[in-house]
BADREN-373693 format. One record per residue: residue in one letter; x, y negated, z negated of N, C-alpha, C, O in turn; residue number from 1. Coordinates in nm, 4 decimals. Atoms other than C-alpha are relative to their C-alpha. Example, Ala and Ser with C-alpha at 12.3 -4.5 7.8 and 13.67 -1.06 7.14 Angstrom:
2
- aa,nxx,nyy,nzz,caxx,cayy,cazz,cxx,cyy,czz,oxx,oyy,ozz,i
- A,0.0890,0.1190,0.0000,1.2300,0.4500,-0.7800,0.0900,-0.1200,0.0000,0.1936,-0.1181,-0.0665,1
- S,-0.0820,0.1190,0.0060,1.3670,0.1060,-0.7140,-0.0770,-0.1090,-0.0730,-0.0261,-0.2198,-0.0899,2
This chain:
158
- aa,nxx,nyy,nzz,caxx,cayy,cazz,cxx,cyy,czz,oxx,oyy,ozz,i
- M,0.0468,0.0193,0.1342,0.5904,0.0476,0.9745,0.0294,-0.1371,-0.0527,-0.0491,-0.1905,-0.1310,1
- P,-0.0233,0.1275,0.0664,0.7530,-0.2759,0.8951,-0.1235,-0.0882,0.0150,-0.1839,-0.0986,0.1218,2
- L,0.1132,0.0921,0.0027,0.4822,-0.5181,0.7970,0.0514,-0.1333,-0.0504,0.0935,-0.1457,-0.1654,3
- Y,-0.0403,0.1349,0.0368,0.5701,-0.8852,0.7967,-0.1265,-0.0833,-0.0145,-0.1998,-0.1038,0.0822,4
- V,0.1175,0.0814,0.0285,0.3008,-1.0982,0.6314,0.0465,-0.1450,-0.0110,0.1328,-0.1784,-0.0923,5
- I,-0.0374,0.1409,-0.0031,0.3266,-1.4676,0.7056,-0.1185,-0.0819,-0.0500,-0.2252,-0.0835,0.0113,6
- E,0.1014,0.0902,0.0547,0.1276,-1.7071,0.4890,0.0444,-0.1418,0.0334,0.1606,-0.1773,0.0137,7
- H,-0.0374,0.1344,-0.0448,0.1172,-2.0635,0.6175,-0.1203,-0.0931,-0.0081,-0.2345,-0.0484,0.0028,8
- P,0.1096,0.0971,-0.0081,-0.0877,-2.3826,0.5986,-0.0621,0.0058,0.1396,0.0087,0.0227,0.2389,9
- K,0.0711,-0.0107,-0.1279,-0.3515,-2.3801,0.8729,0.0603,-0.0863,0.1092,0.0728,-0.0429,0.2237,10
- V,-0.0444,0.0953,-0.1017,-0.2099,-2.6822,1.0490,0.1457,0.0190,0.0414,0.1921,-0.0482,0.1336,11
- L,-0.1436,-0.0120,-0.0268,0.1519,-2.5621,1.0519,0.0318,0.0659,0.1338,0.1237,0.0224,0.2031,12
- L,-0.0363,-0.0787,-0.1176,0.1456,-2.3132,1.3411,-0.1053,-0.0045,0.1102,-0.2250,0.0105,0.0854,13
- T,0.0883,-0.0134,-0.1156,-0.0001,-2.3252,1.6887,-0.0035,0.1471,0.0411,0.0764,0.2276,-0.0069,14
- K,0.0085,-0.1369,-0.0511,-0.1032,-2.0073,1.8680,0.1316,0.0386,0.0683,0.1809,0.1499,0.0502,15
- Q,-0.1261,-0.0273,-0.0701,0.2104,-2.0326,2.0841,0.1147,0.0229,-0.0986,0.1988,0.1101,-0.0767,16
- Q,-0.1039,-0.0196,0.1012,0.4326,-2.0677,1.7763,-0.0159,0.1358,-0.0679,0.0829,0.2043,-0.0943,17
- K,0.0233,-0.1317,0.0597,0.2693,-1.7615,1.6207,0.0513,0.1105,0.0918,0.1157,0.2050,0.0464,18
- E,-0.0466,-0.1000,-0.0965,0.3385,-1.5635,1.9371,0.1530,0.0051,0.0041,0.2116,0.1132,0.0082,19
- R,-0.1469,0.0039,-0.0015,0.7019,-1.6783,1.9416,0.0593,0.0578,-0.1278,0.1566,0.1330,-0.1232,20
- V,-0.0470,-0.0538,0.1275,0.7490,-1.6020,1.5714,-0.0140,0.1524,0.0003,0.0776,0.2235,-0.0410,21
- C,0.0232,-0.1441,-0.0068,0.5988,-1.2564,1.6245,0.1050,0.0683,0.0880,0.1635,0.1690,0.0481,22
- K,-0.1007,-0.0584,-0.0909,0.8279,-1.1835,1.9218,0.1384,-0.0011,-0.0631,0.2124,0.0967,-0.0522,23
- E,-0.1322,0.0104,0.0621,1.1338,-1.3039,1.7314,0.0149,0.0977,-0.1155,0.1176,0.1646,-0.1267,24
- I,-0.0084,-0.0934,0.1128,1.0568,-1.1037,1.4175,0.0121,0.1432,0.0519,0.0931,0.2209,0.0014,25
- T,-0.0072,-0.1345,-0.0574,0.9964,-0.7914,1.6267,0.1389,0.0263,0.0569,0.1989,0.1305,0.0306,26
- H,-0.1339,-0.0157,-0.0596,1.3194,-0.8437,1.8205,0.1073,0.0120,-0.1086,0.1928,0.1003,-0.1018,27
- I,-0.0999,-0.0012,0.1077,1.5223,-0.9173,1.5063,-0.0070,0.1314,-0.0761,0.0958,0.1948,-0.1000,28
- H,0.0125,-0.1235,0.0780,1.3826,-0.6211,1.3141,0.0545,0.1191,0.0787,0.1285,0.2008,0.0239,29
- C,-0.0454,-0.1131,-0.0821,1.4466,-0.3787,1.6019,0.1511,-0.0032,0.0223,0.2163,0.1012,0.0207,30
- T,-0.1440,0.0123,-0.0215,1.7967,-0.5121,1.6662,0.0777,0.0375,-0.1250,0.1772,0.1095,-0.1171,31
- V,-0.0722,-0.0242,0.1255,1.9022,-0.4982,1.3009,-0.0155,0.1438,-0.0472,0.0807,0.2039,-0.0951,32
- T,0.0273,-0.1306,0.0605,1.7391,-0.1679,1.2062,-0.0014,0.1161,0.0985,0.0118,0.2317,0.0583,33
- G,0.0142,-0.1067,-0.0978,1.7075,0.0253,1.5316,-0.1410,0.0548,0.0072,-0.1656,0.1530,0.0772,34
- A,0.1392,-0.0453,0.0004,1.3336,0.0630,1.4668,-0.0640,-0.0256,0.1360,-0.0107,-0.1001,0.2184,35
- L,0.0723,0.0106,-0.1259,1.0848,0.0884,1.7501,-0.0927,-0.1206,-0.0015,-0.1561,-0.1475,-0.1036,36
- P,0.0892,0.1154,-0.0053,0.8933,-0.2212,1.8646,-0.1453,0.0352,-0.0316,-0.2165,-0.0450,-0.0921,37
- A,0.1399,-0.0393,0.0238,0.5636,-0.0277,1.8496,-0.0317,0.0180,-0.1478,-0.1486,0.0266,-0.1854,38
- L,0.0228,-0.0167,0.1433,0.6120,0.0128,1.4743,-0.0029,-0.1324,-0.0763,-0.0392,-0.1345,-0.1939,39
- V,-0.0115,0.1284,0.0697,0.6580,-0.3577,1.3928,-0.1357,-0.0710,-0.0034,-0.1946,-0.0999,0.1008,40
- N,0.1266,0.0695,0.0224,0.3478,-0.5256,1.2462,0.0293,-0.1402,-0.0534,0.1075,-0.1563,-0.1470,41
- V,-0.0138,0.1378,0.0461,0.3283,-0.9040,1.2061,-0.1411,-0.0560,-0.0168,-0.2211,-0.0547,0.0768,42
- V,0.1333,0.0501,0.0325,0.0245,-1.0592,1.0367,0.0122,-0.1434,-0.0499,0.0991,-0.1746,-0.1315,43
- F,0.0023,0.1399,0.0430,-0.0522,-1.4283,0.9927,-0.1244,-0.0248,-0.0853,-0.2352,0.0141,-0.0482,44
- H,0.1101,0.0421,0.0863,-0.2668,-1.5603,0.7068,0.0140,-0.1495,-0.0225,0.1144,-0.1962,-0.0764,45
- S,-0.0063,0.1437,0.0272,-0.3477,-1.9281,0.6989,-0.0617,-0.0259,-0.1373,-0.1560,0.0413,-0.1788,46
- T,0.0445,0.0324,0.1349,-0.3988,-2.0843,0.3585,-0.0765,-0.1323,0.0017,-0.0494,-0.2208,0.0828,47
- D,0.0731,0.1255,0.0166,-0.6433,-2.3528,0.2531,0.0890,-0.1006,-0.0715,0.1891,-0.0635,-0.1328,48
- D,-0.0785,0.1049,0.0647,-0.5123,-2.6839,0.1249,0.0122,0.0183,-0.1510,0.1131,-0.0221,-0.2089,49
- N,-0.0003,-0.0088,0.1448,-0.5981,-2.5978,-0.2356,0.0267,0.1400,-0.0536,0.0000,0.1668,-0.1707,50
- V,-0.0185,-0.1385,0.0415,-0.5017,-2.2309,-0.2491,0.1388,0.0265,-0.0560,0.1525,0.1025,-0.1518,51
- E,-0.1368,-0.0320,0.0413,-0.1264,-2.2311,-0.2910,0.0551,-0.1041,-0.0978,0.0338,-0.2245,-0.0830,52
- F,-0.0568,0.0866,0.1026,0.0564,-2.3710,-0.5910,0.1445,0.0418,-0.0274,0.1768,0.1606,-0.0283,53
- I,-0.1373,-0.0209,0.0455,0.4228,-2.4056,-0.6858,0.0199,-0.0953,-0.1166,-0.0048,-0.2153,-0.1045,54
- N,-0.0150,0.0809,0.1206,0.5022,-2.5286,-1.0353,-0.1320,-0.0679,-0.0378,-0.1347,-0.1839,-0.0790,55
- N,0.1342,0.0469,0.0343,0.1274,-2.5680,-1.0924,-0.0488,-0.1182,0.0826,-0.1420,-0.1879,0.0425,56
- K,0.0391,0.1119,-0.0859,0.1026,-2.8209,-0.8078,-0.0352,0.0542,0.1382,0.0324,0.1440,0.1886,57
- P,0.0338,-0.0422,-0.1367,-0.0716,-2.7783,-0.4716,0.1162,-0.0309,0.0945,0.1735,-0.1398,0.0913,58
- R,-0.1095,0.0168,-0.0962,0.1866,-2.7299,-0.1985,-0.0443,0.0503,0.1365,-0.1375,0.1299,0.1475,59
- H,0.0239,-0.0437,-0.1378,0.1842,-2.6820,0.1764,0.1284,0.0649,0.0496,0.2095,0.0007,0.1163,60
- K,-0.1234,-0.0722,-0.0326,0.4540,-2.4184,0.2259,-0.0345,0.1295,0.0734,-0.1469,0.1792,0.0663,61
- A,0.0151,-0.1285,-0.0679,0.5023,-2.1083,0.4366,0.0907,0.1024,-0.0665,0.1960,0.0700,-0.1214,62
- R,-0.0835,-0.1091,0.0506,0.6312,-1.7718,0.3266,-0.0150,0.1213,0.0906,-0.1192,0.1430,0.1525,63
- I,-0.0006,-0.1236,-0.0773,0.7234,-1.4488,0.5003,0.0454,0.1111,-0.0941,0.1551,0.1067,-0.1498,64
- I,-0.0349,-0.1159,0.0822,0.7178,-1.1233,0.3079,-0.0003,0.1223,0.0911,-0.1024,0.1576,0.1501,65
- G,-0.0123,-0.1195,-0.0820,0.8454,-0.8181,0.4911,-0.0003,0.1241,-0.0870,0.0675,0.1300,-0.1895,66
- H,0.0025,-0.1306,0.0660,0.7666,-0.4656,0.3797,0.0640,0.0969,0.0983,0.0073,0.1255,0.2038,67
- I,-0.0744,-0.0873,-0.0904,1.0235,-0.2308,0.5339,0.0283,0.1324,-0.0692,0.0244,0.1417,-0.1919,68
- R,-0.0301,-0.1294,0.0596,1.1101,0.1325,0.4845,0.1300,-0.0064,-0.0792,0.2285,-0.0667,-0.0365,69
- A,-0.1193,-0.0074,0.0849,1.3565,0.1965,0.2055,0.1100,0.0740,0.0748,0.0839,0.1553,0.1635,70
- G,-0.1144,-0.0668,-0.0597,1.7035,0.3073,0.3023,0.0859,-0.0921,0.0837,0.1907,-0.0506,0.1332,71
- R,-0.0805,0.0971,-0.0754,1.8279,-0.0052,0.4781,0.1069,-0.0573,-0.0927,0.0845,-0.0725,-0.2128,72
- S,-0.1105,0.0531,0.0794,2.1600,-0.1468,0.3621,-0.0283,-0.1439,-0.0428,-0.1114,-0.2129,0.0162,73
- A,0.0114,0.1391,0.0461,2.1908,-0.4725,0.1700,0.0392,-0.0958,0.1126,-0.0209,-0.2021,0.1281,74
- E,-0.0442,0.0841,-0.1123,2.3751,-0.6142,0.4729,-0.1106,-0.0130,0.1039,-0.1315,-0.1209,0.1594,75
- S,0.1100,0.0046,-0.0970,2.0834,-0.5219,0.7006,-0.1105,-0.0920,-0.0484,-0.1649,-0.1708,0.0289,76
- K,0.1067,0.0847,0.0552,1.8334,-0.6887,0.4701,0.0412,-0.1467,0.0030,-0.0391,-0.2334,0.0377,77
- E,-0.0483,0.1384,-0.0052,2.0459,-1.0012,0.4426,-0.0037,-0.0526,0.1431,-0.0402,-0.1678,0.1662,78
- S,0.0041,0.0399,-0.1399,2.0756,-1.0097,0.8210,-0.1430,-0.0267,0.0459,-0.1683,-0.1250,0.1156,79
- L,0.1405,0.0227,-0.0338,1.6985,-0.9727,0.8625,-0.0465,-0.1358,-0.0514,-0.1036,-0.2153,0.0233,80
- I,0.0464,0.1240,0.0627,1.6304,-1.2581,0.6206,0.0641,-0.1213,0.0676,-0.0045,-0.2186,0.0988,81
- S,-0.0717,0.1124,-0.0598,1.8954,-1.4861,0.7701,-0.0478,-0.0279,0.1426,-0.0735,-0.1428,0.1786,82
- Q,0.0421,0.0195,-0.1390,1.7940,-1.4294,1.1312,-0.1454,-0.0451,0.0103,-0.1784,-0.1288,0.0943,83
- I,0.1398,0.0437,-0.0004,1.4221,-1.4638,1.0576,-0.0081,-0.1464,-0.0425,-0.0846,-0.2237,0.0152,84
- N,-0.0040,0.1394,0.0439,1.4959,-1.7876,0.8713,0.0436,-0.0916,0.1143,-0.0180,-0.1957,0.1370,85
- N,-0.0484,0.0821,-0.1115,1.6933,-1.9235,1.1689,-0.1037,-0.0094,0.1118,-0.1239,-0.1162,0.1696,86
- A,0.1026,0.0015,-0.1045,1.4215,-1.8222,1.4153,-0.1168,-0.0893,-0.0406,-0.1673,-0.1674,0.0400,87
- W,0.1099,0.0835,0.0505,1.1527,-1.9830,1.1992,0.0355,-0.1480,0.0142,-0.0448,-0.2279,0.0624,88
- M,-0.0443,0.1398,-0.0057,1.3517,-2.3053,1.1772,-0.0008,-0.0512,0.1441,-0.0433,-0.1637,0.1707,89
- T,-0.0032,0.0380,-0.1413,1.4011,-2.3115,1.5544,-0.1407,-0.0186,0.0563,-0.1669,-0.1152,0.1280,90
- I,0.1355,0.0013,-0.0572,1.0359,-2.2406,1.6360,-0.0894,-0.1029,-0.0669,-0.1623,-0.1754,0.0009,91
- V,0.0935,0.0836,0.0753,0.8579,-2.4341,1.3605,0.0572,-0.1389,-0.0286,-0.0172,-0.2364,-0.0396,92
- G,-0.0622,0.1298,0.0238,1.1088,-2.7108,1.2963,0.0124,-0.0390,-0.1454,0.0486,-0.1526,-0.1761,93
- E,-0.0209,0.0244,0.1430,1.1129,-2.6826,0.9183,0.0316,0.1328,-0.0676,0.0030,0.2398,-0.0140,94
- R,-0.0375,-0.1214,0.0737,1.2407,-2.4372,0.6603,-0.1239,0.0773,-0.0441,-0.2296,0.0198,-0.0702,95
- C,0.1028,-0.0844,0.0603,1.0297,-2.1467,0.5485,0.0307,0.0028,-0.1492,0.1445,0.0285,-0.1885,96
- H,-0.0221,0.0123,0.1440,0.9828,-2.1823,0.1724,0.0565,0.1281,-0.0610,0.1458,0.1226,-0.1456,97
- L,-0.0424,-0.1264,0.0596,1.0301,-1.8127,0.0946,-0.0014,0.1088,0.1055,-0.0997,0.1247,0.1777,98
- I,-0.0056,-0.1188,-0.0840,1.1432,-1.5102,0.2931,0.0506,0.1128,-0.0883,0.1578,0.1026,-0.1479,99
- G,-0.0385,-0.1129,0.0833,1.1555,-1.1780,0.1133,-0.0219,0.1310,0.0733,-0.1041,0.1401,0.1644,100
- V,0.0125,-0.1333,-0.0581,1.1960,-0.8123,0.2035,-0.0163,0.0993,-0.1143,0.0648,0.1024,-0.2069,101
- N,0.0268,-0.1031,0.0999,1.0482,-0.5291,-0.0037,0.0198,0.1378,0.0612,-0.0170,0.1614,0.1763,102
- D,-0.0173,-0.1380,-0.0444,1.1438,-0.1621,0.0240,-0.1259,0.0805,-0.0275,-0.1848,0.0710,-0.1351,103
- V,0.1126,-0.0918,0.0146,0.8646,0.0895,0.0803,0.0513,0.1400,0.0297,0.1101,0.1637,0.1352,104
- N,-0.0405,-0.1376,-0.0254,0.9346,0.4591,0.0435,-0.0852,0.0554,0.1134,-0.2078,0.0461,0.1074,105
- P,0.0779,-0.0477,-0.1143,0.8332,0.6198,0.3751,-0.1020,0.1071,-0.0368,-0.2037,0.1215,0.0311,106
- E,0.0974,-0.1010,0.0401,0.6600,0.9031,0.1914,-0.1249,-0.0626,-0.0620,-0.2197,0.0084,-0.0955,107
- N,0.1157,0.0703,0.0554,0.4191,0.6382,0.0587,-0.0754,-0.0794,0.1056,-0.1567,-0.1653,0.0716,108
- A,0.0648,0.0784,-0.1047,0.3049,0.5081,0.3982,-0.0219,0.0856,0.1250,0.0524,0.1798,0.1527,109
- A,0.0310,-0.0677,-0.1253,0.1480,0.6251,0.7222,-0.0294,-0.1047,0.1066,-0.0823,-0.2118,0.0768,110
- E,0.0297,0.0855,-0.1146,0.1227,0.4658,1.0648,-0.1030,0.0747,0.0835,-0.0760,0.1849,0.1312,111
- D,0.1105,-0.0642,-0.0721,-0.2078,0.5459,1.2381,-0.0274,0.1407,-0.0517,-0.0564,0.2318,0.0258,112
- G,0.0336,-0.1269,0.0632,-0.2595,0.8301,0.9922,0.1102,0.1038,0.0000,0.0888,0.2164,-0.0449,113
- I,-0.1124,-0.0939,-0.0040,0.0811,0.9923,1.0458,0.1072,-0.0504,-0.0954,0.1534,-0.1640,-0.0847,114
- M,-0.1014,0.0392,0.0986,0.3283,0.9885,0.7587,0.1251,-0.0499,0.0712,0.1651,0.0038,0.1745,115
- L,-0.1150,0.0640,-0.0630,0.6290,0.7717,0.8364,0.1285,0.0802,-0.0198,0.1421,0.1557,-0.1161,116
- P,-0.1297,-0.0650,0.0157,0.9806,0.8991,0.8938,0.0904,-0.0820,-0.0911,0.0644,-0.1993,-0.1179,117
- A,-0.1036,0.0742,0.0722,1.2797,0.8062,0.6841,0.0672,-0.0959,0.0983,0.0671,-0.0722,0.2191,118
- A,-0.0709,0.0962,-0.0847,1.4742,0.5075,0.8151,0.1075,0.0731,0.0796,0.1849,0.1515,0.0247,119
- G,-0.0987,-0.0636,-0.0872,1.6838,0.6173,1.1119,-0.0464,0.1305,0.0618,0.0253,0.1884,0.1435,120
- E,0.0513,-0.1269,-0.0536,1.4676,0.9228,1.1903,-0.1191,-0.0209,0.0933,-0.2022,0.0683,0.1098,121
- E,0.1130,0.0329,-0.0860,1.2279,0.7510,1.4303,-0.0098,0.0910,0.1222,-0.1192,0.1340,0.1586,122
- M,0.0011,-0.0815,-0.1213,1.3301,0.9529,1.7370,-0.0561,0.1392,-0.0285,-0.1399,0.1894,0.0464,123
- E,0.0505,-0.1326,0.0365,1.2696,1.2860,1.5643,-0.1492,-0.0069,-0.0321,-0.2244,0.0841,0.0028,124
- W,0.1404,0.0200,0.0355,0.9370,1.1517,1.4305,-0.0852,-0.0104,0.1259,-0.1909,0.0520,0.1356,125
- L,0.0740,0.0143,-0.1251,0.8248,1.0474,1.7783,-0.0106,0.1339,0.0727,-0.1179,0.1714,0.1200,126
- E,0.0009,-0.1281,-0.0706,0.9250,1.3809,1.9300,-0.0896,0.1012,-0.0718,-0.1622,0.1768,-0.0072,127
- R,0.0805,-0.0920,0.0793,0.7600,1.5755,1.6477,-0.1498,-0.0273,0.0172,-0.2307,0.0652,0.0104,128
- N,0.1403,0.0394,-0.0108,0.4334,1.3842,1.6977,-0.0420,-0.0359,0.1430,-0.1496,-0.0919,0.1643,129
- E,0.0250,0.0390,-0.1393,0.4510,1.3415,2.0768,-0.1358,0.0507,0.0503,-0.2079,-0.0238,0.1168,130
- K,0.1282,-0.0568,-0.0471,0.1517,1.5715,2.1444,-0.1181,-0.0790,-0.0568,-0.2152,-0.1064,0.0138,131
- I,0.1077,0.0788,0.0619,-0.0647,1.3777,1.8987,-0.0129,-0.1343,0.0713,-0.1236,-0.1786,0.1022,132
- F,0.0033,0.1297,-0.0682,0.0338,1.0485,2.0642,-0.0551,0.0140,0.1417,-0.1298,-0.0722,0.1879,133
- E,0.0508,-0.0222,-0.1358,-0.0354,1.1936,2.4116,-0.1517,0.0166,-0.0013,-0.2213,-0.0420,0.0817,134
- E,0.1449,-0.0198,0.0107,-0.3835,1.3095,2.3058,-0.0709,-0.1318,-0.0301,-0.1745,-0.1627,0.0287,135
- R,0.0615,0.1276,0.0363,-0.4594,0.9742,2.1482,0.0083,-0.0996,0.1160,-0.0862,-0.1745,0.1406,136
- A,-0.0164,0.0908,-0.1143,-0.3222,0.7831,2.4492,-0.1011,0.0327,0.1089,-0.1563,-0.0576,0.1717,137
- E,0.0999,-0.0412,-0.0997,-0.5476,0.9857,2.6805,-0.1391,-0.0499,-0.0365,-0.2224,-0.0719,0.0513,138
- K,0.1293,0.0516,0.0468,-0.8411,0.8663,2.4686,-0.0027,-0.1528,0.0012,-0.1030,-0.2137,-0.0360,139
- G,-0.0033,0.1446,-0.0134,-0.7297,0.5067,2.5263,0.0618,-0.0756,-0.1160,0.0532,-0.1984,-0.1205,140
- E,-0.0607,0.0697,0.1135,-0.5446,0.4316,2.2022,0.1297,-0.0686,0.0431,0.2278,-0.0040,0.0800,141
- E,-0.1132,0.0811,-0.0461,-0.3048,0.1502,2.2852,0.1265,0.0229,-0.0823,0.2360,0.0291,-0.0265,142
- T,-0.1170,-0.0207,0.0848,-0.0749,0.2065,1.9863,0.0728,0.1286,0.0375,0.1958,0.1322,0.0406,143
- S,-0.0625,-0.1267,-0.0398,-0.0154,0.5666,2.0920,0.0709,-0.0144,0.1340,0.1782,0.0426,0.1537,144
- R,-0.0690,0.0259,-0.1281,0.0661,0.4513,2.4457,0.1314,-0.0736,-0.0250,0.2327,-0.0455,0.0391,145
- D,-0.1221,0.0734,0.0329,0.3166,0.2094,2.2931,0.1058,0.0926,-0.0605,0.2238,0.0824,-0.0268,146
- F,-0.0947,-0.0962,0.0577,0.4754,0.4880,2.0862,0.0633,0.0848,0.1091,0.1843,0.1074,0.1071,147
- L,-0.0522,-0.0827,-0.1087,0.5107,0.7030,2.3997,0.0958,-0.0791,0.0886,0.1976,-0.0261,0.1331,148
- A,-0.0899,0.0844,-0.0796,0.6642,0.4135,2.5933,0.1331,-0.0182,-0.0720,0.2391,-0.0131,-0.0095,149
- D,-0.1239,0.0121,0.0785,0.9159,0.3619,2.3110,0.0810,0.1287,0.0061,0.2034,0.1252,0.0187,150
- L,-0.0685,-0.1297,-0.0048,0.9970,0.7338,2.3129,0.0703,0.0171,0.1342,0.1867,0.0570,0.1379,151
- K,-0.0595,-0.0151,-0.1321,1.0587,0.7366,2.6884,0.1183,-0.0962,0.0173,0.2202,-0.0596,0.0758,152
- A,-0.1093,0.0976,-0.0093,1.2724,0.4222,2.6649,0.1223,0.0477,-0.0782,0.2357,0.0346,-0.0323,153
- M,-0.1124,-0.0500,0.0804,1.4823,0.5752,2.3877,0.0647,0.1207,0.0661,0.1872,0.1333,0.0657,154
- Q,-0.0539,-0.1188,-0.0666,1.5201,0.9034,2.5769,0.0829,-0.0374,0.1214,0.1825,0.0285,0.1514,155
- S,-0.0746,0.0415,-0.1191,1.6372,0.7186,2.8879,0.1359,-0.0595,-0.0349,0.2257,-0.0620,0.0492,156
- K,-0.1280,0.0561,0.0452,1.9166,0.5558,2.6862,0.0978,0.1059,-0.0445,0.2174,0.0794,-0.0564,157
- L,-0.0871,-0.1096,0.0494,2.0512,0.8933,2.5672,0.0736,0.0668,0.1128,0.1505,0.1601,0.0896,158
């Protein structure tokens, strides 16, 4: 469920940088929260030169806004923001103007049409919906295959 929306000037990021940022955000989010990689969404939106303003002046800045399930501790959120900031700086070579994290109540969101679990209840959610994911995977749905792979990986660690 986490959705990280990255707004950036068109010229700021190469395709390779976007891929690295995506991998880092996914890794950081999963490490900090214990969430499944198949649930992490990262979206890039490039901005035109005249679209973004700060203090009523055109600016060329990047921002990352993460929407995560409510229930994470303040320490977890601070860790997410700090680690994403460090990864951005390493990959892009300049500070990200704004990084924010918003809480979303899981009862207000669905992933592929299935209501989301509370934070920390991913394993039970996967097991409860395993048949649905298997049926969808058989029809070729890649996301469902990813959910099943995450479930098997988690089960092998238990």
